[in-house]
C-alpha positions as CSV (number, residue, x, y, z in Angstrom):
1,M,-0.4,0.0,0.0
2,A,1.3,3.3,-1.1
3,A,1.8,6.2,2.1
4,D,-1.0,7.8,0.9
5,E,-3.3,5.4,0.2
6,K,-5.7,4.3,3.1
7,K,-6.0,1.4,4.3
8,T,-10.5,0.9,3.3
9,D,-12.8,-2.3,4.0
10,V,-16.6,-3.1,3.1
11,I,-18.5,-3.1,6.5
12,D,-22.3,-4.2,4.7
13,G,-21.9,-2.5,1.2
14,F,-20.0,0.2,3.5
15,T,-17.5,1.7,2.3
16,I,-15.2,2.4,5.9
17,K,-11.8,3.8,5.4
18,Y,-9.5,4.6,7.8
19,H,-7.5,6.9,9.4
20,A,-2.8,6.3,8.5
21,N,-2.8,4.7,11.7
22,G,-4.3,2.0,10.6
23,T,-7.5,1.3,13.1
24,S,-10.1,4.7,13.7
25,R,-12.3,5.1,11.1
26,W,-11.8,8.6,8.5
27,S,-15.1,7.9,6.2
28,K,-18.0,6.1,5.9
29,G,-20.4,5.5,3.1
30,V,-21.5,3.8,-0.2
31,I,-19.4,3.6,-3.1
32,E,-21.4,3.2,-6.6
33,D,-20.0,2.5,-10.2
34,G,-16.7,5.0,-8.7
35,H,-18.6,7.7,-6.6
36,P,-19.7,8.1,-3.4
37,V,-23.4,8.0,-3.2
38,G,-25.5,8.4,-0.7
39,Y,-25.1,9.6,3.4
40,W,-21.0,10.0,3.8
41,E,-19.4,10.8,7.7
42,W,-15.7,11.5,8.1
43,Y,-14.5,11.0,11.5
44,R,-11.8,13.0,13.5
45,V,-8.6,10.7,14.8
46,D,-10.2,10.6,18.2
47,G,-13.1,9.0,16.7
48,T,-15.8,12.0,17.7
49,L,-17.8,13.2,13.7
50,K,-16.1,15.8,12.1
51,R,-18.2,16.4,9.2
52,S,-22.0,14.6,7.9
53,G,-23.6,15.0,4.0
54,H,-24.6,14.1,1.1
55,F,-23.3,12.3,-2.7
56,D,-25.4,12.2,-5.9
57,A,-23.0,10.1,-8.2
58,G,-20.3,11.3,-7.2
59,Q,-21.6,15.5,-6.0
60,P,-22.1,17.0,-3.2
61,V,-25.3,18.1,-2.6
62,G,-28.6,19.3,0.4
63,E,-26.5,19.9,4.2
64,W,-23.3,19.5,4.9
65,T,-23.1,18.9,8.2
66,T,-19.3,20.0,10.5
67,Y,-18.9,19.4,14.1
68,D,-17.5,20.3,17.3
69,Q,-14.8,18.0,18.8
70,K,-17.3,17.7,21.8
71,G,-20.2,16.4,18.9
72,E,-22.2,19.6,18.9
73,I,-22.9,21.6,15.4
74,Y,-20.2,24.2,14.0
75,K,-21.4,25.2,10.3
76,I,-24.3,24.6,7.6
77,T,-23.2,24.7,4.5
78,D,-25.5,24.7,1.8
79,R,-24.3,22.5,-1.3
80,G,-27.1,22.8,-4.0
81,G,-28.5,20.4,-6.3
82,P,-31.0,17.8,-5.8
83,G,-33.3,18.1,-2.9
84,A,-31.9,21.1,-1.6
85,G,-34.1,24.5,-0.7
């Protein structure tokens, strides 16, 4: 595995990528035809949720939420696209 590649597992259809330490989750979501689709989450090395949002055919759409280290909502960004209000 190249130094910049992340360890990846596919569990119950979800692609899970890991931080460089190989044990803590970096991201979790579904990949179809090589593109992220549906709901995805990203995590900090300590395991806390950092960001979440939706993809449509590999493009970020709708509201994306960024969380602080306590898990509280820090910022919501509207990425537009289908389902955007």
